[in-house]
N, C-alpha and C positions, 0 to 999 in steps of 0.2 A: 218519671212515678215515683212516687214517696210511699206506696204501698198497693198490694192489691187484695182484695177479699173476693175469693170465687172468681169470677170473669170481672168483676169491676175496679177499674184502678181508681186510687186516689193521686188526683194531681190537680195542677191549677184548674183544667176546663172541666174538670168533673167535680169532687168533692175535696178542696185542698184543706187539710185539718190544721190547725196552729197549736193544738195540745195534744199529745199523746200520755194518757194516764195509765200505768200498768200496775194491776194488784195481785199478789198472791198470798194467800193465806194457807196456814200449816196448822195441823190439826195436835193439840195437845190437850186431851183429856186429863183431868186431876182425880185422884182418890183422897179422901180423907183420911188422916191419921190422928190417932188419940196423941197429944203432947208434941206433935210434930207438925211441920210443915206439909201441906198435900202435897203428895208424890204425884209428878208429871211424866207422861208417858209419850213419846212421838209414835203416831199412828199413820203418818201419812200426808200428803200434801194435800190440801183443800182446793177450793175454787181458784182459778185463774181468771182475771178478767181485764179487757184494756178498754178504756173509753176514749174516744176520739171526739175533739171537739173543734168547733171553729166557726167561720163566719164567711159568708158567700155573697159575691156581689156578683148578682146575674149579669152585669155588661162586662165583666172580667172573667168570672169563674164559672162553675157550674150554678145551676138553679134549681127551679123547680122539677125538671125533668130528672136530673142526678138524685135529688130527693126521693122523687117517686120511685125509681130504680132499686134505692135501698130499701123503702118501703115492700115493694113486691118480692125482693129477696127474702126478706124478713118474714112474711107472710108465707112463704113456702115452708118454713119450720125445718130446713136441713142446714146441717153444718157444712162450712166451706174453708178452704186454706187461705190462714191468712199469711201474707208473705211482704215483708217489708223491702222496699227499693233498695236496699244493701244487699239484699240475699238471706235476711234472716228470716227462719221459718219458726213462726210462733206457734204453729199447731192449726188444729181442726176447731173453728169458733161458729156459734150460733150468735144473731141478735137477739140479744136480751130486752133492749129498750132503745127507742129513737125518740128523740123529741127537736122540734124545728120553731123557733120563733121568728116571724116576720114582723118588719118595721120599715119605715120610711118609704111609705108607698107611693107610686106614679098615681097619675091620676084614672088609669084604667084598673086600677086596684091590685097591679102586681108589684110585689116589695123589691125594694132597693136593695135591702139589706135582710138576710137570713142568717140567724145565729142557730148553729144545730150541734147535737150531742148525740152519739151512738154508744151503747154500751154493749160489748161482745162478752161471752161466756165460753171459755177452752172447755170441749166436752171429749177430746180424746183422751186415752191414759196417760200417754207420752210419746215423746218422738222417737223413740226406740220401737214402740206398738205400731206407729205409724211407718215406719220406713224399716222394721227389723232391725236385728242387732247389727250393727255395722261391724264390730269387732268380730264377729262369727264369722259374718260374710267376706271380710279381708282374711281373717285365717285359713277360711277356705280356699279362697285365690291363692294365697300363700303357699298353702300345703299343695296346692294343684299344680302350682309353679315349681315347687321344689322337686316335686316328682317327674316334671317334664323331660329332663335328660334320661332318666331311666326308660320312660315310656317312647321316648324317639329312638333309644339305643335298640329297645325290644323291638319296635317296628321295622326297624332297619335291619335288625337279623333276621324278622320273619319274612321281609321281602327279599333279602338274600338267600334264604332255604327254599323259598318258593320258586325263585328263578332259578337255583342250582336244580330243583326237582323238575322243573319245566324243559330246561337244557339237556338234563339226562334222558327225559321221556323223547325230546324232540331228536336227540342222537340216536335214541334206538328206533325210532320211526326211519330213519334215514339210512343207517346201515344195514 
């Protein structure tokens, strides 16, 4: 599998892409200054887009059904996770545009060659917002682990005290 978008895998049997283009914009508005170059200020990350394009040969790759599946997914207007086959998590994306060009037709009108392009727009804030702050989670786990010996010792002492109390009560009942 090359990549997966929601539940649709990109692979040779479905939609093998031959080109992946990734664009990220960064926002730098400027303010004019008298006698000086305009001052620029970084105000954050802008749009992140991924465009996948490729050629389908329905006799060996996906075809009209694969394209219809992508179109139906886009028609829902929902964001889906985009994950690379190597484990790269790109984020939550929506399909912004889709195009397909068919050529080299068989006698029944079906295409033997379909060129496609799929443009997606990232809509989540960041991977941190998607999964939470991993450092805070790790620090919490490490903090919990570092206090574990004290908690175990305290639990053992509590069990000993309870057992001693039980034994003394049982001895009183027997005597």
